[in-house]
C-alpha positions, 0 to 999 in steps of 0.5 A: 506592471504588477508585482507579487508578494515574495511569499506568493512567488512561484520560486518558493520550494514546496515539500511535496510527497516523493514519487515513490513510497517505501519499497522495502515495506511494500515488498515485505507486505506483499510477500506476506500476502503472497505467502498467505495466499499460498498457505490458503490455497494449500490448506483451503480444502481442509479448513471450513468455509467461513475461515477460508473466506475470512482469511481471503478477506484478511489477505485482501485487506493486507494488500490494500493496506500495503498499497495505501501505507507503502505503495507508490505515490501516483 
């Protein structure tokens, strides 16, 4: 019967990422993106198209950043 080295045994604890991210930060960033979207919808007709497209792109980046930094770990 072969023996395994103690450093390679399966009983050693590994520090894995937690299953959840940072829910408070995630909620805060998504709330900011939602408020920004609402603001963009309200002021959209009165602002220029380049500014509206840039604002929409920034809001998309904010949502992606929220998911990467603080979202749930899958």
